[in-house]
N, C-alpha and C positions, 0 to 999 in steps of 0.2 A: 922403205921409213922417207928417201924424198919424196918418193912420188905423192903419200899422205899429204906432204907438209903443203906441198907443191900446188896440191888443187884442195886446201885448205886458202892459201893464199891467193887462188885463183876465183875460186867461192867467195871469200872475202871484199874480193878488188871487183866483183860482180856485185853486190850488195849496194858497195860504195857509190859504185856509178848509177845502178837503178835509181840512189837514195837522192843523191845529187842531181841528178834530173830532173827527178820528181817536184823540188823545190819550185824553179822555176817557171814550172806550170803553176802550181801555188798561187803564187806570189802575182802571177797574170790572171788567174782567176779572182784574185782578190781585189786587184787593179776593176777590174770587171762591174765587179759586186759595187765598189765605192762609187763607180760613175753610173751605174744604176739607182744606188741610192740618192746623189747627186738630182740626176735627174728626176727621181721620183719625186723628191724634197721640193724643187723647184716648182711642178707641174701641180704640184698640192697649192705650192700658194698663188701661184696663176690662178687657179681656180678659186681659189678663197676669196681674194681682191680682183675678180671675175677682170682678168687682163691678159692680153698675152704677150707683153712688156715684162720679160722679169727682173729687170730695174725697178721696175715702179710698183712688180711685188716684192721685192726685196725692203725696198726704203718702205712700204706701206706695213710690212711685217715688222721691220725695225723699231718704227715710229708707235706704233703700238702694242709694244714690247715694252717700247720705254715708257708710256705713257701710264701701265697697264701695273707695271712695279716701279713706278715713281717714288721717289722720298716725301712725304707726307710730314708736316710737320706735327699733325696729328699721332702718328708713330713715335715722335721725339718725346716723350712724356720724361720729365727731369733733367731735361739738356737743358742749356744755358739759354741757347740762344734757337729756339724752333725755326725750319724753314723749309715751306715746301722749295723741290726741286725738280723740274719738267728741262726735259731736254727733245728739241724736234731737228732729225736729219732733215738736209737737203743737197740737192746736187748743183753742183758749179761748173768750173769748166770743166772741161776734160781731164778724168784722174783727180779729180777735187770734191771732196766734201763738208759743206756745214752744216758745222752744229750750232745751233742757239741753246742755249742757257739760260733759261730763265730761274732766277730767286726771291722768292714773296716770304717777308720776314711777318712776323708776328703780328706789326704796326699795320701790316698791310702793303708796304713800300714793297716796289719792283726794283732788282736789279736784271738788265739783260747783257749776257756778253754773250757775243759771236765772233767764231772760229772758223779755221779752212784747216784743213789737212790734207794734204797732196798724198796721195797712195799710192803712186809712182815707185817700184822701188822697195817698199815695205813687205813684210810678212804679213800675210793676210789672218793668221792665226794671234786670235787675243789674248792676254793675261787678263785673269780675274784673279779676286778673292774674296769670300766669304768668311770671313773670321768667325768662329763660333761665340764668341762673348760680343760682337757687337751686332748693330742694328743694319748696315748697309753691307752692300757687296759693291767693291771698286773696282774698276774696268784701269786697266797701263794704257797711257798711249801708245800704240805703235811706233809713232817716231823717237820719243825720248827714253819712256816707261815711267813717267810722273802721270799722277791722278787724271784720268780725262774724263770717267762717267763715275757718276752713283749712285744706287739707284737703293731699294727699300731689299731687306737682306733674302733673298729666296734660292738657292741654291742652283734651283731647277730653269727657275726664270732667267738666271744668269748664264746657264747654259745654253740656252733659247737663243736669249738675245746676240752671246760671242759667236754660235752659229750661223745668227744671220746675218748678224756685222761681216762674219769672215766670208759669206757668198757674197756678198754686197761689195767689200773692198776689190774682191777677184775679179767680182764684175764693171765693178767701176776697174782695174787698172788693164783690162782691155782696148781700151779709151772711148 
């Protein structure tokens, strides 16, 4: 009886060791996959925007997405004060992202606001919300959580923009 119990315990220990050793291998494989996926994403953007500079490709893609998903007054039927809302990103000093926000009211008046965002020490993963009852998706500022960007409600577009901005932030954090 003791021999049967010892045999079962040793088999259980062996199975535990084998399962435990396979988990780190799976984690390493998935990290490699993520790295290959990132490289593929960046290579695709560089080919799309005909540049060898990763930062220029990310900036061009982010601006194209912001333009495509811009909130226009035409989408704001029934709103009290419909406005066109456009954004343009540029790079300033090392680690600095400049944001140009342009609001055009129904009367044609334009209000421009320029902001800078230092990306050093910031979490590059952006938070956004696209409430089903609204017409907009709102990105929270990585620095403080207040609303930072507002685009037309399109969850897939917001996801693509968040991905591009996340890659751009990581690129800018390199200096």
